[in-house]
Each structure stands twice: as C-alpha cells, then as structure tokens.
N, C-alpha and C positions, 0 to 999 in steps of 0.2 A: 683712647689715645692711640694713634697710629705710630708704631715703632718704625716700620718700614713703609714707605710710600713710593710706588713706582708709577710713572706717567710717561706714556709715549715711547717706551723703550724700543730701540731699533739696533740690530747688529747684523752685519753682513760679513762674508768671508771672501777674500780674493781667490779666484779660481781661474788660472791661466791669465787671460787678458780681461776677464770679466769679473762680475761680482755675483755671489749667491746669497740672497737674503736668508737669514736664520731666525731672526726675531723681528716681527713686523708691528711695531707701534703698540705694544701691550701695556696694560695698566692694571694694577692691583694694590691692595693694602694688606698689611699684617699688623694686627693690634697686639699690644703688650699682653703676654700670657696666652696668646692664641696659637692654635696649631692650624696652619694653612697648607694645603697640599696642591701641587701642580701635577696634573695627571695627563698622560697622553702616550702615544706610541713613540718608538725610537725615531729620532729625526724631527720631532715636533718642535724642538728648541728649548726643552725644559732645562737641561744642564747648562746650555749657553746663558740662559736667564740667571741661573744661580752663580755662574762664574762672573757674569757682569756685575752682580751685586758685590762680589768679592774683589772686583777689578783684577781678575786672573786670566783674562782672555789673552791668547798669544798675540803680541803686538805686531808681528810681521804679517800675520794672516788676517787678523780681525780688523774690520772697519767699524768703529764705534767702541763703546756704546754711545748712542745719542739719546736725547730725551732727558728725563729726570729720575734720579734715585736718591730719595731723602731717607737718611737714617738718623733718628733722634732729631729731625729737623735740619740736619746738615746735608748739603749736596755732595754726593760722591762722584758724580760724573764730572770729570775734569779737575777733581781735587788733587792737591800735591801728593806725591808718593809717600812722603813722610806721614801725612795725616791718614792716608789709606792704610798704611802699615800699622799704625796705632789702633785703628778700628778693627783690623783683622786680629790683632792680638788681644784686645780687651772687649770689643763690642760684638763681633760676629765670629762664631766658630763654624767649621765645616767638616762634615764626615763625607769622604769621597766614596765613590761606588765600589771600587776594587781595592781593598786595603793592601793587597800584596804588591800592587804597583805604586801605591801612594806612600807606603812606608819605605824608608831607606834600608836596603838589604844589608848595608855595611855597618849600621848603627844598632846598638842595643835598645831594648825597650826603654830603659832608664834615660839614655841620652836623648831619645826622640821626644819623650814627654817633658823632660826637665828643660829642654832648650828654650821653650817659650817662657817658662818660669824664670829662668836666669836672664832672659832678654827683656821681658816686659815688667815682671813683678820685682825684679832686682833682688831675688832671693840669694842667700849664700848657697853653696853646694850642699851643705847638710840640710838646710831648710828645703831646698828643691828636692832632695832625695826623699825626705819625710813626706813632702806634699805629693810626690809621685806615687809613693806607696799608698797614701790615703786615696788618691784618685783611682788607682787600680782596685782598691777595695770597694770604692763607690760603684765602679762599673762591674763589680762581682767577678773579677778575674781570680780564679783559684790560685792559692800559693803566691800571693802578690809579691812578697819580698824575694822569693826564689826566681820569679819571672823577670826581675830587673835586668839580669845579665843575658836574657834570651834574645835571639835574633828573630826577625819575622818568619823565616822559613822553619823555625822550630815550634811555631804555634799553629793551631788549627785555624780554619776560616773564622769561626765564631770568636776565638781568642784574639785574632788580629783585629777584628772589627771592634772589640771592646777596647783594645789599645788605641785605635783611632778615635773612639768616643772620648777616652780619657785625655787624649791630646787636645781635642776640640773644647773640652771642659776646663782645661788647665787654668785659664784666667777668668772663669765664670762669665761667659758671654751672655748678653741679653737675648741674642738671636742665634739659634743653632740651625744651620742648613744641613739637611741629611739627604744626600743624592743617592737614591736607590740603595739604602743601607743594608738591605737583606736579600738582594737579587741572587747571589751565588750561594746562599746558605740553605741548609736543611730546614724542613718545616718546624722541627722542635727548636732549633737554634734561632730561626726567624721569630718565633713566638717569644723567646727569651729576650732577644734584642729589642723587639717592639715594646715589650713590657718594661724593659729597662729605660728606654727613651721616654716613655710616658711618665714613669716614676721620677726621672731626672728633670723633666720639664716642670713637674709640680714642685719638686724639692728646691730647684734653683729659680723658680718663677720665670722661666724662660719662654720666649716665643719659639715655635718650631716651624721651619719652612721645609716641607717634605716634598722631595721629587720622586715620583714613582710611576710605573705603568700598571701597577697591581691595584685594582679597585677594592679588593678585600682589605688591603692595608689602609687605604684611604678611609674606608668605612669604620675601621676600628680606631684610627689614630687622629683623624682631622676633625676640626670644628667647621671649617669651610673648605671649599675645593674650587679650583679653576681648571677647566678642561681645555687643553691646548692641542692645536692641530695646525701643521704647516706654518709654525711661527706665530700663530694668532691664538688668543684666548677666545673660544667660541661660546663659553658659558661659565658663569661664576655663581656660587650660592652656597647655602648651608648644606652640609653633607646629607642630612635627612631628606631635604627637599630634592636634591639632585638625584638621589637614589630612588625615591618614591615617585617623582614626577619630573623626569628630565625634559628640558625644553628644546634642546638641539638634537637633530638627527644623529650627529656624530657621537654625542653622549649616549644616546640609546644604542648605537652600534657597539660601543665599548661595553656597555652593561650586558648586551646580549652575546658578547664574544667569550664569556666564561665557558671553559670546557664543561659540557653537560652531557647527559644521556649515557648510554651504554652501547657496547659493540654488537649486541644481539646474542642470544643464547639458543642457537638452533640445537635440537636434539639429534641423536644418531651417533653411531660409532665413527671415529676418525683414526686414521693411521698415525702412529707415533713417528715423528720425523727425527727428533733428537731426545735422547734420554741419558741423564747422568745418574750414577749410583755410587753413593758414598764418596763423592768427589772431594779431594783434599788438595790444597795448595799451601805449603809451608815454606816460609822464607827463613833461611838460617841467620842467626845473630852471631857475628864474630866479635871476639874480645881478646885483649892481650896483644903482646908484641908479635906473637906467632900467628895471630888471627885465627885462633881455634874456635870451632863452633861451640857456643855455650848455651844455646837454646834455639827456639824457633818462634817466629811470628805466625800464628795460625790464621792466615787470611781467609781461607775457605776450609771449613772443618766438617766434612762429611755431608755434603748436600746431595739430595736425590730429587730430581725434577724431570718431568716429562713435558715436551712441547709437541703438540699435535698439529697436523696440517690445517690451515684455515683458522687457527686459534692463536691467542696471545696470552703468554704468561708474563705477568707483571712482577718484576723483582724489586722489592721495596726495602729501604733501610737508609740510615744516615750515612754521611761520608765516613769512610773507613770501615764500613761493615762488611766489605768483601764483594759488593755487587759487580763492579767492573772486572775484578780479578776472576770471578766465576765465569762471566761472559767470555773473557779472553781464554780461559781454560777450556771451555766448550769448543772453541775454535782452534784449539791446539796452538795458541800463541804464547802461552806460558806453560811451564812444566807442571804436571799434576799427577796424583795417584788416584786410583779408583777407576770406575768404568765410564767410558763415553761411547755411546752407541749412536751411529747415524744410520737410520733406516735398517736397524738390526745389525749393522756391521761395527765391530769393535775398532775404535780409532787408536786407543792406547797401544803403544808398542810399534805402530806403523812408522816406517821411515819417511822422511820429508818428501822424497820423490813419489811415494805412494799416497801421501796426503794431498799433494799439490793438485791433482785433478779434481778433488772434492772441494777445493777452495772456491771454485766457480759456483757451487751449490750452497755454500755457507759464507755469507757476507756480513759486513758490519757497517753501521752508520754511527759515526762518532759524535761526541757532545758538541764540540766547537767546530763548525764547518770552516771557519776562517783559518784555523790552525791545521786542519786535516786536508785542506786543498792547497796544492802547490801554487804559490802566487805567480810563478814564472810560466805556468802553462795556461793555455786558453781552456775554456769549457770543453771544447771539442777534444783537445789533447788529453784532458783529465779523464773524460769518459772513455776515450779510445784506449787508454793504458791497459785496462782489464781485457778488452777485446784482443789486443795484441798479445798479452801474456798468455791467454788461453787459446790463441790461434782461432778466434771466431771471426768469420768473414774472410773470404778468399781474396777480395780486392779492397782497395781503399774506398771505392764507390759503395761497395756493399756495407762496409763498416760505417761510412757516413750515413747511409740510410738507417742503420740500426740506431746510431746516435741521435739522429733527428726524430726518430719514432719515440725513443725513450724520453727525450726532452719534452716532446709534446704530451706524453703520458703523465709527466709530473707537473704539467702546467707551465712550462717554459717555452718561449718561442725558439724554433729551430735556428733562427738567425743569430741566436746568442752564442753559437759555437766559436765565434772569433773573439769573444770578449773574455776578460780576465776576472778572477774572483773578487778583486777589490771594487769592481764596477757594479756589484750586486748588493742588495740588502741582506740582512741576516736570514730572513725566511727564504729568499731566493737561493742563497748559498746552501741552505739545508736541502732544498729541492735538488740542487746539483749533486750533493752527496748521495741522496737517495737514487738519483738517476745513475750515478757511477756504479752503485751496487746492483741496481735493477737491470741494467743492460746485459748482465751475465745470465739473467733468468734464474736466480737462485731459488731454493726451496725453503731456506732457513735464514732469517735475518736477526742479528743482534743489534738492537737499537739502544745505544748507550746515552741516556739523557738527551735525546735529539731535540727537545723543545725547551730545555731549561734556560737558555740564553735568549729566548724570543718573547716578544710581547704576547699578551693573552690572545689578541685577535689573530696573530700569526700562528700561535700554538694551535688554535682551533682549526685553521686552514690545514696545517701539517697533519693533525690528527685525522681530519676528514680524508686527506689524501692517502694516508697509511691504511685507513679502513677500506677505501675504494680499491687500492692495490691488492690488499689482502683478499678481498672478495673476488676480484678479477682473476688473480693468479693462485689462489688457494695457499697463500704463504703462511709459514709458521714464524711467529715473532717471539723473541725474548726481549721484553721492554724493560729497561733498567731506568728507574727514576726514584726521586724522593718526593715528587709532587703527586699527592694522592688524588687530586682532582683530575689530572691528566691520566693517571693509572686507571681510575674508575671509568673514564670515557673510552679507553682503548682495550682494557684487559678482560679476558674471560676468566682467568684464574690469577690469584695473587700468592706470591711466596714472600713472606716477611722474614728478613734475616738480620741478625744482630751479632757483631763480632764473629762473623764467619759461620754462624750456626742458624739453621731454620728454627724460628720460634712459633710460626703459625703459617699454614697454607690451606688453600681451599678456593671455592668459587668466589668471584668478586662480590656477588650479591650477598652471600652468606657472611663473608668477612666484614663487610660494611654494616650489615644489619646486626650482626651478633659477634663482635670481636671477642676472643676468649683470653688472649694473652695481654698482660698489662702494658707491654711495649707497643703492641698494635693499638690499644686504646689510647696511649699517649700520642702516637703519630696521628690518629684520626682526630683527636681533640685539638692538636696543634693546627692541623690543616683546615678544620671546619669551624669548631666552636670558637676558638680564640680569634680567628680572623674575621668571620662573617656573622657570628652570632646565631648560626643555624642550630636547630635542635637535632638530637640524634636521629629522630625519625626522618629528617630531611636528607640524611646521608645518601640514601638510595631510593 
C-alpha cells in the first residue's frame, strides 16, 4: 500500500523577472513501513521535494507545487491550510538538516517538544511534560529530565539532532522525513543517529523518507532509492540493484566519486616545516561574583606533532576534541604554552610584529567558505587582500596577474574576479578560499574541515586539487577532519586526539591496517563498517 504517492511534481522559484525550475515533473512512491532515499548533489531539488510534501515552500518565492501529492489517498496539492496543518502534526514529521537553525534559540527543549503535544494531542501540561521526558528517553538523550530546561546552544550537535527527532516523533507520524540528518555530525555520532532512526522506524512502524547526498547512508538505511539530478529523478530502484548494477551514467558517477586511494608514500628524508612540542591550550573557567579562576578547560593538553614539506598530517577526532584549537595554536592565533618551531625557529614569545611576516608562509583554509568569505567583496578583492597586506606586487596590474594565475591554478576562470561569493557553489567557494591562501605562496597550510560541507563528488575534486597543489609546490598540510574516508585519501600520517590528548599517531597505512587504541577502532568502525558494510581488510 502506497502511503505517499507523488506524480508529476513541479516547483519553480522566482528569480528577478524570470523563473528557475527546481523540480521538473518527478514521480515516486513510498510504501507503508518502507525506507525510501532521495540522493543527489546539492541543488538537485531533494530538499525542495521534501518541503513540497510538507507544504513548507516560501509562498512569495515559490511557484507551485503543481502535480499530485497523495498522502493516505488524500490530495495535498491545493488542500486547505487547516488540513495541511493537521497532517503536519499527526501524519508527517520532519527532521531538518541543521538543528541549530531549526530549533528556536529562545525556547527550552521542553517548550519546543511539548508545543505540538499541547496543540494537536490536547495534552495537559503535566501530561505533555511526562510525554516529553519519555520522548527524550526514546531518542536516547542522556539525563532527559535535566535537559528539559536546556536551550539549543547548551547542547552538542548530536544532542540537538536528538531533540529534533523527538519533536518529529511527538505525535507518532506515519511518515518521517529526514533531510540530511547527519551532515554536520562526527562519524561516531552519525552512526548513533542512523542506528536510532532505524530502530525508531521499526518501533513505530513508520515509513522513512531520507534526503541525503551520502551514498554510504543510503546503502545502510534505505530499501529503495531515487537518484536526482537537476530537478529530475534519473533512476529509481532497490538499493542492492542500484549499487551493484547502476543503469544511469550519473548514478555511476556518484558511486565512483567516493574518496578513495592514498596520497602516495614516497621514501626519502624531508625537511620539517612545523613542529609542536608539548603544546597546551588551557581556557580558564571563571565562577562567582568576583569571576575568579576556578579551573581550566584543557582544550589541547601536550600535543607533539611534526609536519614535513610535501606531506600531510591528518588530525582526527570528534567535535570538541581540540583539533581546530590545535591548528589555530600552531598559527599563533590563540595563546598557548609549549614549543612551536617553524623551520627551526621558535615562534613562542615572538611579538606580533615579528610574527606578521611569517603569516605569508603559514595560511589557513576554513571549514565553511561562505562564512569565511566577505560577501561584500568580489573574488578579486578577496584574493587581493593578502597581497596588499604583505605588499606583494608593486602595481595593481601585477597583482591582477597574480590573482588570475592563482584562480586558474585552482580551476576557476580568471573572469570570475568581478563576481561575489553568493554567485558560486559550495565547491567553487572552497576553491576561492584555497586561492586566497595560495596566492601568498605559503609553505604550510592548516586545512580545517575544508570538505565537510560538500557533496562527495565535490569532495573528491577538492582532494584531487589539494594533492596536485601539494605536489606542485611541495606544501606541508595539517588536515583537520572527522571524516576518515577523506583523511585516508589525503594524509600520509594520522594523529588521533581525544579530549585534547593524542591517543594514537603513525603512518596512515599502519593506523588503518592495525589500529591499536580502542578510540581509533571506534572511529574506523563508525566510518566504514557501520555505513558501508566493508570488512576490516577493505580499509586500506
């Protein structure tokens, strides 16, 4: 029996005086108790499809939906708002992609979950409170009762996602839509959330509509899959068949876009570019009226690492483990103790004016290129900032030549210099960030989760680009990530940290073949076995 039946769905958006089609006449079914995944790259129309089912498209910008959306045999396209609202509350629940922006920052966990219970189930406040606690226990949120008074910013990413799931389950929907539910989470938390969704689907006999760009998640979670590209579904079928015998060239392209291979392990001595020794970053904890120091958060607690020219050190760990703080400390962007040597020169204790000339040689590429690029500056102005700051290029024409050269080197057209960041895709914005760092001809780059927000196919392109640039310029990379597939493809060595302490480090091949620490084994298991069913022998 089809719980959801979509036929000829079309959605466009107003753009200036014209229209941009987002969904182009797609059709699919979801049966009762089935897990159906819609997979494709960013901009394919996956989320627009989900929002159409929920009737949550922005009314002033969206044209449509048109076609037919039947839920339990009832037509949702053009249905009265009152009927749609009732279905949202009782029939269909939705988990949004980014819980921090979906949860109200001014409301407590209790208020946000109990809202639908009070509105649709007509519970008393005591009943709603008791049901909220039960829901938090069902989604395995630790200390459920104590978390009722918490606000979203007081929770971790995984905890916020569990609250979102509890909200979606509040009125026991028959269909649960999960829009990229694990995109921003660590691999271990991803595995927990996916396991939770699978258990909840069976417990409540729900149908699951999963939106994702990660084929490993599809392989583990879905019964059937639809592959979407440019607003159209190009292939639909059972997961096993799609993965073993894909019929469409785009499906084959997605399957082949998984980060694979290794960066190469040439022998021979290499110069050490950056070395930390017993590096520590402690943040004071203030308490009391007088705000006295009562203790310290040990974000980085005695890490020793060497990064050599032409080599990549992968820094691996969950959120909050101290990865980014360590990278910033190496660049002297946060205060630290211990030793930081750049080409044998001690940086600790140097005044800012003496560190400034070295900034040209030690650069960083941040996680989210949209936030790290100034939206008011053109691409040319963004890349030119570093040249001006370090007085590179005697004339504007000479700087323009350097900008055009570096854009071409990272795979962007020189003509893009007059465009703004919002006019580019995520992968193109990340290339701009790399160009901004590369134009200064650095020797050492800190890459802070540079591929985490990108589709798998775009990730592969960025990894290939970074490897090419490293080989061409003999660059030293500190690559910060929680994605072990990407780390494996890019890193020569791995340093695994937990709560600011190194628990294991060594050559990438050895770590993947023979992990010694239980935490490393947990990370590898979460990244490989739980998602794709690979055996340990397949890791490397």
